[in-house]
C-alpha atoms as one frame of an Amber mdcrd trajectory, in Angstrom:
protein
  10.561  12.677  15.624  12.293  10.177  13.387  13.269  11.345   9.926  14.534
  10.002   6.649  12.053   7.163   6.060  11.082   6.352   2.494   7.818   8.313
   2.766   9.767  11.420   3.818  12.206  10.930   0.942   9.419  10.571  -1.606
   7.611  13.631  -0.221  10.801  15.627  -0.745  11.680  14.079  -4.102   8.252
  14.701  -5.630   7.322  17.839  -3.679   4.285  16.183  -2.095   4.203  18.118
   1.181   1.073  20.011   0.086  -0.335  17.336  -2.239  -3.384  16.590  -0.080
  -6.462  18.265  -1.618  -8.262  18.434   1.751  -5.630  19.144   4.421  -2.823
  21.691   4.668  -0.139  19.022   4.473   0.120  15.474   3.222   1.206  14.227
   6.659  -1.804  15.883   8.281  -4.031  14.174   5.746  -2.453  10.781   6.316
  -2.966  11.016  10.081  -6.551  12.247   9.769  -7.493   9.481   7.355  -5.810
   6.837   9.513  -7.418   7.912  12.789 -10.801   8.900  11.354 -10.470  12.517
  12.505 -13.014  15.161  11.485 -15.725  12.537  11.193 -13.906  10.674   8.421
 -14.118   6.915   7.959 -10.904   5.337   9.216  -8.562   4.037   6.537  -6.217
   1.089   6.990  -2.537   0.955   6.058  -3.113  -0.614   2.653  -5.777   1.908
   1.666  -3.504   4.750   2.775  -0.605   3.214   0.854  -2.682   3.243  -2.323
  -3.821   6.804  -1.607  -0.245   8.022  -1.084   1.149   6.221  -4.113  -1.572
   7.614  -6.355  -0.827  11.151  -5.149   2.790  10.513  -6.113   1.798   9.023
  -9.467  -0.543  11.930 -10.214   2.174  14.478  -9.433   4.569  12.801 -11.865
   1.907  12.497 -14.575   0.824  16.125 -14.144   4.434  17.305 -14.384   4.857
  15.444 -17.680   1.463  16.241 -19.196   0.231  12.640 -18.969  -3.533  12.113
 -18.683  -4.824  11.354 -15.172  -8.582  11.568 -15.700 -10.917   8.605 -15.891
  -9.440   5.208 -15.113  -5.905   5.932 -16.416  -4.314   6.557 -13.018  -6.025
   3.589 -11.338  -5.216   1.285 -14.244  -1.545   2.272 -14.424  -1.182   1.925
 -10.657  -2.629  -1.591 -10.717  -0.207  -2.561 -13.476   2.819  -1.140 -11.626
   1.822  -2.986  -8.445   0.550  -6.146 -10.130   2.114  -9.497 -11.012   1.887
  -9.199 -14.801   5.532  -8.597 -15.737   4.752  -8.137 -19.426   2.094  -5.493
 -18.778   4.413  -3.689 -16.357   7.275  -3.721 -18.859   5.003  -2.318 -21.572
   3.747   0.428 -19.274   7.264   1.367 -18.161   8.330   1.519 -21.812   5.412
   3.855 -22.501   6.362   6.017 -19.528   9.922   6.302 -20.809   8.542   7.465
 -24.162   6.673  10.206 -22.282   9.873  11.342 -20.571   9.177   9.550 -17.266
  11.703   7.211 -15.665   9.260   4.342 -15.234  11.696   2.039 -13.451  12.482
   4.649 -10.829   8.817   5.556 -10.466   7.872   1.932  -9.815  10.694   1.596
  -7.275   9.638   4.804  -5.514   6.122   3.564  -4.726   5.962   2.712  -1.025
   4.746  -0.407   0.754   2.072  -0.571   3.441   4.749  -1.423   6.009   6.525
   1.824   5.171   3.292   3.792   5.584   2.699   2.112   8.947   6.191   3.019
  10.143   5.759   6.607   8.938   2.473   7.027  10.797   3.556   5.397  14.037
   7.212   6.414  14.281   7.884   9.421  12.055   4.597  11.184  12.878   4.165
   9.686  16.386   0.588   8.840  15.441  -1.712   6.980  17.804  -4.976   5.298
  16.991  -7.604   4.394  19.565  -8.168   0.621  19.660 -11.388  -0.584  18.124
 -13.988  -1.796  20.580 -16.317  -3.794  18.359 -16.419  -7.424  19.424 -15.661
  -8.698  15.923 -12.543  -6.598  15.358 -10.199  -8.968  17.194  -9.982 -11.181
  14.117  -8.608  -8.462  11.857  -6.353  -7.225  14.666  -4.941 -10.744  15.104
  -4.054 -10.959  11.407  -2.461  -7.496  11.493  -0.419  -8.426  14.568   0.744
 -11.679  12.966   1.863  -9.803   9.864   3.725  -7.230  11.969   5.559  -9.988
  13.864   6.442 -11.789  10.620   7.669  -8.521   9.099   9.850  -7.765  12.128
  11.398 -11.258  12.169  11.984 -11.149   8.422  13.667  -7.756   8.684  16.002
  -9.091  11.392  16.869 -12.194   9.373  17.462 -10.248   6.159  19.739  -7.786
   7.962  21.716 -10.712   9.423  22.112 -12.259   5.978  23.354  -8.927   4.640
  25.867  -8.655   7.496  27.190 -12.135   6.635  27.639 -11.098   3.010  24.969
 -13.495   1.731  22.449 -10.855   0.643  23.814  -7.661  -0.878  21.636  -4.650
  -0.093  19.567  -6.555   2.432  20.240  -4.046   5.203  18.348  -1.358   3.241
  15.613  -3.568   1.780  11.937  -2.695   2.237  10.155  -5.619   3.921   6.582
  -6.191   2.789   4.806  -9.176   4.338   1.176  -9.732   3.417  -1.628 -12.253
   3.810  -3.563 -13.342   0.739  -6.741 -15.419   0.650  -7.369 -17.911  -2.167
 -10.789 -19.051  -3.321 -11.316 -22.751  -2.744 -13.094 -23.160  -6.082 -10.996
 -21.131  -8.545  -7.574 -19.458  -8.886  -8.815 -16.099  -7.509  -6.433 -14.727
  -4.868  -6.799 -11.377  -3.095  -5.094  -9.594  -0.176  -6.754 -10.202   3.191
  -7.546  -6.501   3.668  -9.286  -6.321   0.287 -11.367  -9.427   1.008 -12.338
  -8.083   4.431 -13.323  -4.670   3.043 -15.625  -6.108   0.383 -16.861  -9.063
   2.437 -15.830 -11.952   0.179 -12.807 -13.623  -1.413 -14.350 -14.467  -4.779
 -17.544 -12.723  -5.843 -18.752 -15.508  -8.155 -18.327 -18.363  -5.690 -19.456
 -16.297  -2.725 -22.758 -15.773  -4.559 -22.994 -19.473  -5.325 -22.469 -20.398
  -1.684 -25.053 -17.849  -0.556 -27.582 -19.349  -2.973 -26.794 -22.867  -1.753
 -27.173 -21.808   1.875 -30.656 -20.424   1.158 -31.746 -23.572  -0.685
């Protein structure tokens, strides 16, 4: 079994080995949620990434007496992972005031590519291929992302070796596909759009109404 991936390091750093409220170990919980064991609904890499990162965030908040009930944890996570630099800076400043190294915490959150590697390589996990006739579309997107991530990782490592990109050999590669609404600036990750069945709720409703007219 491979060892030393970022997930393993974060499990050790934040003592997350038993942080799963349902299973005996966090790794057991990750595998079960990914494969749909015990009658569970299968979770994708991005959903598992969010689940893992929120377990990490909750552990840090609990250790420092920071509130985790209600929407606080979800809201803070969205800010740390979002594109609003001002909101992130304000949150990190607030975390520092609470005795939490916000910069390190944000850097310690893992990417979906790291979760995928942990499941497939560190844990030797296997997932039965889906058989539904419509699943090839999502599988094609996932495969394209994996290929792009692999090629990017190779290129970045080569740039680091040539001295053109310091730290590139240890960089976390996170390639994603986003879908943009054709009628407004709304942009969401492909996996999110697929899960909820639309890119933009407002314009999806408008199109549905027009189709029925």
